[in-house]
C-alpha positions as CSV (number, residue, x, y, z in Angstrom):
1,M,10.6,18.5,-11.8
2,V,9.6,19.5,-8.3
3,V,8.5,16.7,-6.0
4,N,7.7,17.7,-2.4
5,L,9.3,14.9,-0.3
6,V,7.4,15.8,2.8
7,G,4.2,15.4,0.7
8,V,5.5,12.0,-0.6
9,V,6.1,10.8,3.0
10,A,2.8,12.2,4.2
11,A,0.8,10.6,1.4
12,A,2.6,7.2,2.0
13,I,1.7,7.4,5.7
14,A,-1.9,8.2,4.8
15,S,-2.0,5.2,2.5
16,F,-0.5,3.0,5.3
17,I,-3.2,4.2,7.7
18,I,-6.0,3.7,5.2
19,G,-4.7,0.1,4.7
20,A,-4.7,-0.5,8.4
21,I,-8.3,0.6,8.7
22,W,-9.4,-1.1,5.4
23,Y,-7.9,-4.5,6.2
24,G,-8.6,-4.2,9.9
25,P,-12.0,-3.0,11.3
26,L,-13.7,-2.2,7.9
27,F,-13.1,-5.3,5.8
28,G,-10.5,-7.4,7.7
29,R,-12.7,-10.4,8.3
30,K,-14.1,-10.4,4.8
31,W,-10.6,-10.1,3.4
32,M,-9.3,-13.0,5.5
33,S,-12.2,-15.1,4.4
34,L,-11.6,-14.3,0.7
35,M,-7.9,-15.1,1.2
36,G,-8.9,-18.5,2.6
37,W,-7.5,-17.6,6.0
38,G,-10.9,-17.8,7.9
39,K,-10.1,-21.1,9.5
40,M,-6.4,-20.7,10.3
41,K,-5.0,-22.4,13.4
42,K,-3.5,-20.3,16.2
43,G,0.0,-21.5,15.4
44,D,-0.3,-20.3,11.8
45,I,-1.7,-16.9,13.0
46,D,1.3,-16.6,15.4
47,K,3.7,-17.2,12.5
48,M,2.1,-14.6,10.4
49,K,2.2,-12.1,13.3
50,K,6.0,-12.7,13.7
51,S,6.7,-12.0,10.1
52,A,4.4,-9.0,9.8
53,G,7.1,-6.4,10.6
54,K,9.0,-7.3,7.4
55,G,5.7,-7.1,5.4
56,Y,4.8,-3.7,6.8
57,A,8.3,-2.3,6.1
58,T,8.3,-3.6,2.6
59,G,4.7,-2.4,2.1
60,F,5.6,1.1,3.3
61,I,8.5,1.3,0.9
62,G,6.0,0.4,-1.9
63,F,3.8,3.2,-0.7
64,L,6.7,5.6,-0.8
65,V,7.5,4.6,-4.4
66,L,3.8,4.9,-5.4
67,S,3.5,8.3,-3.7
68,Y,6.7,9.6,-5.4
69,V,5.6,8.4,-8.9
70,L,2.1,9.9,-8.4
71,A,3.7,13.2,-7.3
72,Y,5.9,13.0,-10.4
73,F,2.7,12.5,-12.6
74,L,1.0,15.4,-10.8
75,D,4.0,17.7,-11.4
76,V,4.5,16.7,-15.0
77,T,0.8,17.4,-15.7
78,Q,1.1,20.7,-13.8
79,T,-1.9,19.7,-11.7
80,T,-2.9,22.5,-9.3
81,T,-6.3,21.4,-7.9
82,I,-7.3,18.5,-5.8
83,A,-10.1,17.5,-8.2
84,A,-7.6,17.4,-11.1
85,G,-5.2,15.5,-8.9
86,M,-7.8,12.9,-8.1
87,Q,-8.6,12.6,-11.8
88,I,-4.9,11.8,-12.5
89,A,-4.9,9.3,-9.6
90,F,-8.0,7.6,-11.0
91,L,-6.5,7.3,-14.4
92,A,-3.3,6.0,-13.0
93,W,-5.2,3.5,-10.9
94,L,-7.4,2.4,-13.9
95,G,-4.5,2.1,-16.3
96,F,-1.8,0.6,-14.0
97,V,-3.5,-1.0,-11.1
98,A,-6.9,-2.2,-12.0
99,T,-5.8,-3.7,-15.3
100,V,-2.6,-5.4,-14.1
101,T,-4.2,-6.9,-10.9
102,A,-7.0,-8.4,-13.0
103,G,-4.4,-11.2,-13.7
104,S,-5.0,-12.4,-10.2
105,V,-8.6,-13.4,-11.2
106,I,-7.8,-14.5,-14.7
107,W,-4.6,-16.5,-14.1
108,E,-4.4,-17.2,-10.3
109,G,-8.0,-18.1,-9.7
110,K,-8.5,-15.4,-7.1
111,S,-12.1,-14.4,-6.5
112,K,-13.6,-11.4,-8.2
113,D,-14.8,-10.2,-4.7
114,L,-11.1,-10.2,-3.5
115,Y,-10.1,-8.3,-6.7
116,F,-12.8,-5.6,-6.0
117,L,-12.0,-5.4,-2.3
118,N,-8.2,-4.9,-2.9
119,N,-8.7,-2.6,-5.9
120,A,-11.2,-0.4,-4.1
121,Y,-8.6,0.0,-1.4
122,Q,-6.0,1.0,-4.0
123,L,-8.3,3.5,-5.6
124,V,-9.3,5.1,-2.3
125,S,-5.6,5.2,-1.2
126,M,-4.5,6.8,-4.5
127,L,-7.2,9.4,-4.4
128,V,-6.3,10.4,-0.9
129,M,-2.6,10.4,-1.8
130,S,-3.2,12.7,-4.7
131,A,-5.2,15.1,-2.6
132,I,-2.4,15.3,-0.1
133,L,0.3,15.7,-2.7
134,V,-1.6,18.5,-4.6
135,Y,-2.4,20.2,-1.3
136,L,1.3,20.2,-0.2
137,M,2.7,21.0,-3.7
């Protein structure tokens, strides 16, 4: 097995940046509204900002793990083109992300709109990650 650790880190950083844009200027207000945070008080927002660093660090570790596993899948399948890599990423997203996170709608009462917003981010992120990983293999 050959996993390019530079590629893993680069893909994780890309996913982190995509998330900052996705949940910031692109869909940040919509996401906050769907989460029920649209009418938060200033004190609550300040508390969230203070704990954000731990959340970002934990999230980045998650991106590293996802990137490594995706790189492993790409290596095991001997993927050599970006298009094929994106196909593997799509199948991994469909089989492991989209299906598992459906529980948030079924069991937790989260909205379908929130499910689609979050899962679209995961899909875009994994597609970009796979493109970076294949390119740097």
